[in-house]
py3Dmol code that shows the C-alpha trace and the ligand (Angstrom):
import py3Dmol

protein = """\
ATOM      1  CA  MET A   1      10.728 -10.798   1.292  1.00  0.00           C
ATOM      2  CA  ARG A   2      13.720 -10.856  -1.047  1.00  0.00           C
ATOM      3  CA  TRP A   3      16.332  -8.137  -0.457  1.00  0.00           C
ATOM      4  CA  ILE A   4      18.590  -7.098  -3.348  1.00  0.00           C
ATOM      5  CA  LYS A   5      21.300  -4.526  -2.700  1.00  0.00           C
ATOM      6  CA  VAL A   6      22.506  -2.448  -5.642  1.00  0.00           C
ATOM      7  CA  LYS A   7      25.765  -0.542  -5.956  1.00  0.00           C
ATOM      8  CA  ASP A   8      24.323   2.674  -7.335  1.00  0.00           C
ATOM      9  CA  TYR A   9      21.191   4.393  -8.617  1.00  0.00           C
ATOM     10  CA  GLU A  10      21.856   3.239 -12.170  1.00  0.00           C
ATOM     11  CA  GLU A  11      21.831  -0.386 -11.095  1.00  0.00           C
ATOM     12  CA  LEU A  12      18.636   0.123  -9.084  1.00  0.00           C
ATOM     13  CA  SER A  13      16.963   1.585 -12.166  1.00  0.00           C
ATOM     14  CA  GLU A  14      18.221  -1.188 -14.459  1.00  0.00           C
ATOM     15  CA  LYS A  15      17.158  -3.964 -12.122  1.00  0.00           C
ATOM     16  CA  ALA A  16      13.731  -2.427 -11.588  1.00  0.00           C
ATOM     17  CA  ALA A  17      13.266  -2.082 -15.362  1.00  0.00           C
ATOM     18  CA  GLU A  18      14.374  -5.707 -15.835  1.00  0.00           C
ATOM     19  CA  ILE A  19      11.797  -6.948 -13.317  1.00  0.00           C
ATOM     20  CA  LEU A  20       9.108  -5.096 -15.250  1.00  0.00           C
ATOM     21  CA  MET A  21      10.375  -6.384 -18.597  1.00  0.00           C
ATOM     22  CA  LYS A  22      10.423  -9.992 -17.331  1.00  0.00           C
ATOM     23  CA  GLN A  23       6.851  -9.552 -16.152  1.00  0.00           C
ATOM     24  CA  LEU A  24       5.814  -8.344 -19.617  1.00  0.00           C
ATOM     25  CA  GLU A  25       7.728 -11.138 -21.351  1.00  0.00           C
ATOM     26  CA  SER A  26       5.798 -13.739 -19.406  1.00  0.00           C
ATOM     27  CA  LYS A  27       2.491 -11.838 -19.670  1.00  0.00           C
ATOM     28  CA  PRO A  28       2.366  -9.056 -22.289  1.00  0.00           C
ATOM     29  CA  ASP A  29      -1.095  -7.982 -21.117  1.00  0.00           C
ATOM     30  CA  SER A  30       0.022  -7.530 -17.505  1.00  0.00           C
ATOM     31  CA  VAL A  31      -1.676  -5.139 -15.136  1.00  0.00           C
ATOM     32  CA  ILE A  32       1.047  -2.992 -13.615  1.00  0.00           C
ATOM     33  CA  GLY A  33       0.831  -0.755 -10.571  1.00  0.00           C
ATOM     34  CA  LEU A  34       3.076   2.295 -10.776  1.00  0.00           C
ATOM     35  CA  ALA A  35       4.620   4.772  -8.359  1.00  0.00           C
ATOM     36  CA  THR A  36       5.820   8.349  -8.737  1.00  0.00           C
ATOM     37  CA  GLY A  37       8.411  10.232  -6.658  1.00  0.00           C
ATOM     38  CA  GLY A  38      12.137  10.636  -7.150  1.00  0.00           C
ATOM     39  CA  THR A  39      13.101   6.984  -6.842  1.00  0.00           C
ATOM     40  CA  PRO A  40      11.489   5.410  -9.938  1.00  0.00           C
ATOM     41  CA  ILE A  41      12.545   8.154 -12.383  1.00  0.00           C
ATOM     42  CA  GLY A  42      15.600   6.134 -13.477  1.00  0.00           C
ATOM     43  CA  MET A  43      13.471   3.024 -13.982  1.00  0.00           C
ATOM     44  CA  TYR A  44      11.127   4.966 -16.257  1.00  0.00           C
ATOM     45  CA  ARG A  45      14.122   6.346 -18.146  1.00  0.00           C
ATOM     46  CA  GLN A  46      15.373   2.797 -18.690  1.00  0.00           C
ATOM     47  CA  LEU A  47      11.981   1.576 -19.851  1.00  0.00           C
ATOM     48  CA  VAL A  48      11.569   4.480 -22.265  1.00  0.00           C
ATOM     49  CA  SER A  49      14.979   3.863 -23.845  1.00  0.00           C
ATOM     50  CA  ARG A  50      14.269   0.145 -24.163  1.00  0.00           C
ATOM     51  CA  PHE A  51      10.954   1.025 -25.805  1.00  0.00           C
ATOM     52  CA  LYS A  52      12.724   3.386 -28.204  1.00  0.00           C
ATOM     53  CA  ARG A  53      15.199   0.612 -29.065  1.00  0.00           C
ATOM     54  CA  GLU A  54      12.113  -1.550 -29.771  1.00  0.00           C
ATOM     55  CA  GLU A  55      13.090  -4.082 -27.117  1.00  0.00           C
ATOM     56  CA  ILE A  56       9.742  -3.815 -25.376  1.00  0.00           C
ATOM     57  CA  SER A  57       6.146  -2.861 -26.052  1.00  0.00           C
ATOM     58  CA  PHE A  58       3.543  -1.767 -23.543  1.00  0.00           C
ATOM     59  CA  ALA A  59       0.675  -1.885 -26.039  1.00  0.00           C
ATOM     60  CA  ARG A  60      -1.230  -4.539 -24.098  1.00  0.00           C
ATOM     61  CA  VAL A  61      -0.413  -3.258 -20.616  1.00  0.00           C
ATOM     62  CA  THR A  62      -2.929  -1.765 -18.207  1.00  0.00           C
ATOM     63  CA  ALA A  63      -1.446   0.635 -15.662  1.00  0.00           C
ATOM     64  CA  PHE A  64      -2.756   1.862 -12.324  1.00  0.00           C
ATOM     65  CA  ASN A  65      -0.920   4.545 -10.401  1.00  0.00           C
ATOM     66  CA  LEU A  66      -0.797   4.410  -6.642  1.00  0.00           C
ATOM     67  CA  ASP A  67      -1.918   7.920  -5.858  1.00  0.00           C
ATOM     68  CA  GLU A  68      -2.635  11.527  -6.774  1.00  0.00           C
ATOM     69  CA  TYR A  69      -2.807  14.795  -4.859  1.00  0.00           C
ATOM     70  CA  ILE A  70      -6.260  16.223  -4.250  1.00  0.00           C
ATOM     71  CA  GLY A  71      -6.853  19.590  -5.847  1.00  0.00           C
ATOM     72  CA  LEU A  72      -4.186  19.352  -8.535  1.00  0.00           C
ATOM     73  CA  GLY A  73      -5.450  19.292 -12.100  1.00  0.00           C
ATOM     74  CA  LYS A  74      -3.888  17.327 -14.947  1.00  0.00           C
ATOM     75  CA  GLU A  75      -2.267  20.458 -16.322  1.00  0.00           C
ATOM     76  CA  GLN A  76      -0.428  21.275 -13.094  1.00  0.00           C
ATOM     77  CA  PRO A  77       3.222  20.281 -13.333  1.00  0.00           C
ATOM     78  CA  GLU A  78       3.315  18.939  -9.752  1.00  0.00           C
ATOM     79  CA  SER A  79       0.419  16.507 -10.304  1.00  0.00           C
ATOM     80  CA  PHE A  80       1.267  12.844 -10.620  1.00  0.00           C
ATOM     81  CA  TYR A  81      -0.649  12.935 -13.898  1.00  0.00           C
ATOM     82  CA  SER A  82       1.944  15.378 -15.263  1.00  0.00           C
ATOM     83  CA  TYR A  83       4.765  13.366 -13.732  1.00  0.00           C
ATOM     84  CA  MET A  84       3.622  10.201 -15.509  1.00  0.00           C
ATOM     85  CA  GLU A  85       3.205  12.009 -18.829  1.00  0.00           C
ATOM     86  CA  HIS A  86       6.639  13.541 -18.505  1.00  0.00           C
ATOM     87  CA  HIS A  87       8.577  10.485 -17.332  1.00  0.00           C
ATOM     88  CA  PHE A  88       6.734   7.578 -18.905  1.00  0.00           C
ATOM     89  CA  PHE A  89       3.287   7.647 -20.495  1.00  0.00           C
ATOM     90  CA  GLY A  90       4.140  10.441 -22.916  1.00  0.00           C
ATOM     91  CA  HIS A  91       6.943   8.321 -24.432  1.00  0.00           C
ATOM     92  CA  VAL A  92       5.547   4.793 -24.648  1.00  0.00           C
ATOM     93  CA  ASP A  93       2.659   2.952 -26.280  1.00  0.00           C
ATOM     94  CA  ILE A  94       0.351   2.191 -23.355  1.00  0.00           C
ATOM     95  CA  PRO A  95      -3.086   3.060 -24.791  1.00  0.00           C
ATOM     96  CA  VAL A  96      -4.526   6.173 -23.155  1.00  0.00           C
ATOM     97  CA  ALA A  97      -7.600   4.217 -22.076  1.00  0.00           C
ATOM     98  CA  SER A  98      -5.361   1.752 -20.226  1.00  0.00           C
ATOM     99  CA  ARG A  99      -3.606   4.390 -18.082  1.00  0.00           C
ATOM    100  CA  HIS A 100      -5.250   4.971 -14.750  1.00  0.00           C
ATOM    101  CA  ILE A 101      -4.426   7.602 -12.146  1.00  0.00           C
ATOM    102  CA  PRO A 102      -6.806   8.529  -9.310  1.00  0.00           C
ATOM    103  CA  ASP A 103      -8.708  11.732 -10.083  1.00  0.00           C
ATOM    104  CA  GLY A 104      -7.678  14.324  -7.523  1.00  0.00           C
ATOM    105  CA  MET A 105     -10.152  16.814  -9.003  1.00  0.00           C
ATOM    106  CA  ALA A 106     -13.232  14.573  -8.769  1.00  0.00           C
ATOM    107  CA  GLU A 107     -16.304  16.274  -7.354  1.00  0.00           C
ATOM    108  CA  ASN A 108     -17.260  13.084  -5.617  1.00  0.00           C
ATOM    109  CA  LEU A 109     -13.976  11.864  -4.151  1.00  0.00           C
ATOM    110  CA  GLU A 110     -15.492   8.862  -2.361  1.00  0.00           C
ATOM    111  CA  GLY A 111     -17.141   7.803  -5.613  1.00  0.00           C
ATOM    112  CA  ALA A 112     -13.840   8.207  -7.463  1.00  0.00           C
ATOM    113  CA  CYS A 113     -12.124   5.947  -4.902  1.00  0.00           C
ATOM    114  CA  GLU A 114     -14.794   3.262  -5.282  1.00  0.00           C
ATOM    115  CA  ALA A 115     -14.598   3.494  -9.073  1.00  0.00           C
ATOM    116  CA  TYR A 116     -10.814   3.168  -8.968  1.00  0.00           C
ATOM    117  CA  GLU A 117     -11.011   0.037  -6.850  1.00  0.00           C
ATOM    118  CA  SER A 118     -13.660  -1.415  -9.196  1.00  0.00           C
ATOM    119  CA  SER A 119     -11.592  -0.786 -12.295  1.00  0.00           C
ATOM    120  CA  ILE A 120      -8.580  -2.517 -10.730  1.00  0.00           C
ATOM    121  CA  GLU A 121     -10.818  -5.496 -10.007  1.00  0.00           C
ATOM    122  CA  ALA A 122     -12.357  -5.411 -13.492  1.00  0.00           C
ATOM    123  CA  SER A 123      -8.876  -5.510 -15.024  1.00  0.00           C
ATOM    124  CA  GLY A 124      -8.254  -8.831 -13.291  1.00  0.00           C
ATOM    125  CA  GLY A 125      -6.086  -7.386 -10.513  1.00  0.00           C
ATOM    126  CA  ILE A 126      -2.544  -6.064 -10.425  1.00  0.00           C
ATOM    127  CA  ASP A 127       0.188  -8.497 -11.489  1.00  0.00           C
ATOM    128  CA  LEU A 128       3.162  -6.384 -10.446  1.00  0.00           C
ATOM    129  CA  GLN A 129       3.026  -3.338  -8.189  1.00  0.00           C
ATOM    130  CA  VAL A 130       5.967  -0.938  -7.939  1.00  0.00           C
ATOM    131  CA  VAL A 131       6.143   1.033  -4.675  1.00  0.00           C
ATOM    132  CA  GLY A 132       8.553   3.459  -3.090  1.00  0.00           C
ATOM    133  CA  ILE A 133       8.767   4.017   0.662  1.00  0.00           C
ATOM    134  CA  GLY A 134       8.427   7.208   2.690  1.00  0.00           C
ATOM    135  CA  GLN A 135      10.787   8.046   5.536  1.00  0.00           C
ATOM    136  CA  ASN A 136       7.865   7.336   7.866  1.00  0.00           C
ATOM    137  CA  GLY A 137       7.244   3.946   6.258  1.00  0.00           C
ATOM    138  CA  HIS A 138       4.347   4.995   4.045  1.00  0.00           C
ATOM    139  CA  ILE A 139       3.678   3.099   0.828  1.00  0.00           C
ATOM    140  CA  GLY A 140       1.399   4.834  -1.625  1.00  0.00           C
ATOM    141  CA  PHE A 141       0.201   7.647   0.626  1.00  0.00           C
ATOM    142  CA  ASN A 142      -0.824   5.248   3.371  1.00  0.00           C
ATOM    143  CA  GLU A 143       0.516   7.135   6.325  1.00  0.00           C
ATOM    144  CA  PRO A 144       1.273   5.598   9.742  1.00  0.00           C
ATOM    145  CA  GLY A 145      -1.928   4.401  11.401  1.00  0.00           C
ATOM    146  CA  THR A 146      -3.672   3.484   8.127  1.00  0.00           C
ATOM    147  CA  SER A 147      -5.648   0.262   8.401  1.00  0.00           C
ATOM    148  CA  PHE A 148      -4.121  -2.790   6.735  1.00  0.00           C
ATOM    149  CA  GLN A 149      -7.664  -3.438   5.417  1.00  0.00           C
ATOM    150  CA  SER A 150      -7.805  -0.070   3.621  1.00  0.00           C
ATOM    151  CA  ARG A 151      -8.854   0.217  -0.008  1.00  0.00           C
ATOM    152  CA  THR A 152      -8.493   3.250  -2.264  1.00  0.00           C
ATOM    153  CA  HIS A 153      -9.316   6.250  -0.079  1.00  0.00           C
ATOM    154  CA  VAL A 154      -8.789   9.926   0.670  1.00  0.00           C
ATOM    155  CA  THR A 155      -5.926  10.546   3.071  1.00  0.00           C
ATOM    156  CA  GLU A 156      -4.396  13.462   4.951  1.00  0.00           C
ATOM    157  CA  LEU A 157      -0.694  13.775   4.186  1.00  0.00           C
ATOM    158  CA  SER A 158       1.471  13.646   7.289  1.00  0.00           C
ATOM    159  CA  ALA A 159       3.852  16.446   8.255  1.00  0.00           C
ATOM    160  CA  SER A 160       6.794  14.175   7.379  1.00  0.00           C
ATOM    161  CA  THR A 161       5.442  13.493   3.867  1.00  0.00           C
ATOM    162  CA  ARG A 162       4.658  17.144   3.288  1.00  0.00           C
ATOM    163  CA  ARG A 163       8.198  18.074   4.366  1.00  0.00           C
ATOM    164  CA  ALA A 164       9.756  15.429   2.103  1.00  0.00           C
ATOM    165  CA  ASN A 165       7.693  16.478  -0.932  1.00  0.00           C
ATOM    166  CA  ALA A 166       7.781  20.233  -0.325  1.00  0.00           C
ATOM    167  CA  LYS A 167      10.784  20.433  -2.648  1.00  0.00           C
ATOM    168  CA  TYR A 168       8.416  19.941  -5.577  1.00  0.00           C
ATOM    169  CA  PHE A 169       6.059  22.758  -4.535  1.00  0.00           C
ATOM    170  CA  ASP A 170       5.682  26.377  -3.740  1.00  0.00           C
ATOM    171  CA  VAL A 171       5.175  25.879   0.037  1.00  0.00           C
ATOM    172  CA  LYS A 172       1.732  27.504   0.178  1.00  0.00           C
ATOM    173  CA  GLU A 173       0.496  25.227  -2.573  1.00  0.00           C
ATOM    174  CA  MET A 174       1.607  21.916  -1.113  1.00  0.00           C
ATOM    175  CA  PRO A 175      -1.575  19.806  -0.997  1.00  0.00           C
ATOM    176  CA  GLU A 176      -2.769  18.455   2.326  1.00  0.00           C
ATOM    177  CA  GLN A 177      -4.690  15.496   0.979  1.00  0.00           C
ATOM    178  CA  ALA A 178      -4.350  12.780  -1.608  1.00  0.00           C
ATOM    179  CA  ILE A 179      -6.211   9.808  -3.029  1.00  0.00           C
ATOM    180  CA  THR A 180      -4.235   6.625  -2.540  1.00  0.00           C
ATOM    181  CA  MET A 181      -4.655   2.932  -3.138  1.00  0.00           C
ATOM    182  CA  GLY A 182      -5.093   1.368   0.280  1.00  0.00           C
ATOM    183  CA  LEU A 183      -2.764  -1.120   1.930  1.00  0.00           C
ATOM    184  CA  GLN A 184      -5.148  -3.936   1.104  1.00  0.00           C
ATOM    185  CA  THR A 185      -5.263  -2.793  -2.527  1.00  0.00           C
ATOM    186  CA  ILE A 186      -1.466  -2.948  -2.681  1.00  0.00           C
ATOM    187  CA  MET A 187      -1.333  -6.287  -0.867  1.00  0.00           C
ATOM    188  CA  LYS A 188      -3.716  -7.826  -3.411  1.00  0.00           C
ATOM    189  CA  ALA A 189      -1.096  -7.378  -6.151  1.00  0.00           C
ATOM    190  CA  ARG A 190       0.365 -10.736  -7.142  1.00  0.00           C
ATOM    191  CA  SER A 191       3.907  -9.425  -6.799  1.00  0.00           C
ATOM    192  CA  ILE A 192       5.405  -6.236  -5.392  1.00  0.00           C
ATOM    193  CA  VAL A 193       8.736  -4.528  -5.906  1.00  0.00           C
ATOM    194  CA  LEU A 194       9.782  -1.875  -3.414  1.00  0.00           C
ATOM    195  CA  LEU A 195      12.421   0.626  -4.542  1.00  0.00           C
ATOM    196  CA  ALA A 196      14.444   2.547  -1.971  1.00  0.00           C
ATOM    197  CA  TYR A 197      17.532   4.580  -2.594  1.00  0.00           C
ATOM    198  CA  GLY A 198      19.614   7.049  -0.619  1.00  0.00           C
ATOM    199  CA  HIS A 199      20.551   7.762   2.959  1.00  0.00           C
ATOM    200  CA  GLU A 200      17.127   9.296   3.741  1.00  0.00           C
ATOM    201  CA  LYS A 201      15.694   5.798   3.459  1.00  0.00           C
ATOM    202  CA  ARG A 202      18.228   4.107   5.738  1.00  0.00           C
ATOM    203  CA  ASP A 203      16.102   4.271   8.904  1.00  0.00           C
ATOM    204  CA  ALA A 204      12.931   3.171   7.143  1.00  0.00           C
ATOM    205  CA  LEU A 205      14.749   0.182   5.645  1.00  0.00           C
ATOM    206  CA  ALA A 206      16.270  -0.714   9.014  1.00  0.00           C
ATOM    207  CA  GLN A 207      12.783  -0.673  10.503  1.00  0.00           C
ATOM    208  CA  LEU A 208      11.433  -2.819   7.656  1.00  0.00           C
ATOM    209  CA  ARG A 209      14.239  -5.333   8.151  1.00  0.00           C
ATOM    210  CA  THR A 210      13.265  -5.954  11.762  1.00  0.00           C
ATOM    211  CA  GLY A 211      10.277  -7.872  10.390  1.00  0.00           C
ATOM    212  CA  LYS A 212       8.008  -6.351  13.032  1.00  0.00           C
ATOM    213  CA  ILE A 213       4.482  -5.860  11.706  1.00  0.00           C
ATOM    214  CA  THR A 214       2.852  -2.710  13.076  1.00  0.00           C
ATOM    215  CA  GLY A 215       0.283  -0.184  11.934  1.00  0.00           C
ATOM    216  CA  SER A 216       2.641   2.621  12.885  1.00  0.00           C
ATOM    217  CA  PHE A 217       4.928   1.512  10.047  1.00  0.00           C
ATOM    218  CA  PRO A 218       2.672   0.847   7.044  1.00  0.00           C
ATOM    219  CA  ALA A 219       5.287  -0.879   4.838  1.00  0.00           C
ATOM    220  CA  SER A 220       5.558  -3.605   7.466  1.00  0.00           C
ATOM    221  CA  CYS A 221       2.328  -5.127   6.081  1.00  0.00           C
ATOM    222  CA  LEU A 222       4.479  -6.327   3.178  1.00  0.00           C
ATOM    223  CA  HIS A 223       5.908  -9.038   5.433  1.00  0.00           C
ATOM    224  CA  GLU A 224       2.554 -10.773   5.083  1.00  0.00           C
ATOM    225  CA  HIS A 225       2.831 -10.852   1.279  1.00  0.00           C
ATOM    226  CA  PRO A 226       4.352 -13.942  -0.370  1.00  0.00           C
ATOM    227  CA  ASN A 227       6.145 -12.188  -3.246  1.00  0.00           C
ATOM    228  CA  VAL A 228       7.935  -8.948  -2.382  1.00  0.00           C
ATOM    229  CA  THR A 229      11.324  -7.852  -3.709  1.00  0.00           C
ATOM    230  CA  VAL A 230      13.117  -4.938  -2.060  1.00  0.00           C
ATOM    231  CA  LEU A 231      15.653  -3.273  -4.355  1.00  0.00           C
ATOM    232  CA  TYR A 232      17.743  -0.891  -2.315  1.00  0.00           C
ATOM    233  CA  GLY A 233      21.005   0.976  -2.147  1.00  0.00           C
ATOM    234  CA  GLU A 234      22.767   3.965  -0.693  1.00  0.00           C
ATOM    235  CA  GLU A 235      24.373   6.814  -2.541  1.00  0.00           C
ATOM    236  CA  SER A 236      27.843   6.104  -3.843  1.00  0.00           C
ATOM    237  CA  GLU A 237      30.352   8.946  -3.808  1.00  0.00           C
ATOM    238  CA  GLY A 238      29.543  11.770  -6.163  1.00  0.00           C
ATOM    239  CA  GLU A 239      25.828  10.926  -6.295  1.00  0.00           C
ATOM    240  CA  GLY A 240      22.839  12.486  -4.632  1.00  0.00           C
TER     241      GLY A 240
END
"""
ligand_1 = """\
16
F6R
C 4.477 7.896 -4.936
C 4.183 7.293 -3.633
C 5.057 7.510 -2.446
C 6.547 7.517 -2.785
C 7.386 7.732 -1.528
C 8.872 7.815 -1.840
O 3.539 7.516 -5.905
O 3.186 6.640 -3.507
O 4.805 6.512 -1.495
O 6.890 6.292 -3.378
O 6.979 8.910 -0.906
O 9.102 8.930 -2.644
P 10.551 9.250 -3.244
O 10.814 8.203 -4.286
O 10.409 10.619 -3.848
O 11.495 9.173 -2.114
"""
view = py3Dmol.view(width=600, height=400)
view.addModel(protein, "pdb")
view.setStyle({"model": 0}, {"cartoon": {"style": "trace"}})
view.addModel(ligand_1, "xyz")
view.setStyle({"model": 1}, {"stick": {}})
view.zoomTo()
view.show()
């Protein structure tokens, strides 16, 4: 696991965008795994401005998002579908057919999970997966206790995750479940970059640094992966 400390959020976003750009330079038809949440917003901003400056094209990229809330339709602003449209997909040239987000409105959720896993496999597998980390150590929405062998599945969001994400919702409408890539799905990616920024992530990062592998801290599975970069930093004065 390679740890890279950044001085501020801008640098985190630039470095994350550079890792993605390098990946696309070496393989323009890369399969990329993407995350939502507050942390990668700056990275998407960077990628969109580089696209607008014609420094990069995503035309041959296939994208798979980590997760989606169950019960939120595409048109709902809090869905990860809307997030991706707003921050990234709506501004770049990834073909619509090459953008994949789990379907939180599927009638057959188990079937949707299986289909998601199959389409990742059919694409040749994920070359570079971007993940954030929850305060409880979740990656994707794999909450503490999730099996390291898990594939894309339906999960109950923990109280900690619901508290952390409540800021995006009217409290009564905060979903209780999500579809998420499993830990095994994430671990199958050929490389992984974990983004963590801010004091809320300090304890989770300290736990990750111990190197202890335990099901009660899902991100710890990453110690068994040969190619993980952790980009991290704390707020500098005036931020946050
Ligand atoms: C988002 C996801 C989550 C977030 C994590 C951190 O697609 O899978 O694991 O990465 O909850 O979220 P932020 O960046 O909002 O702190």
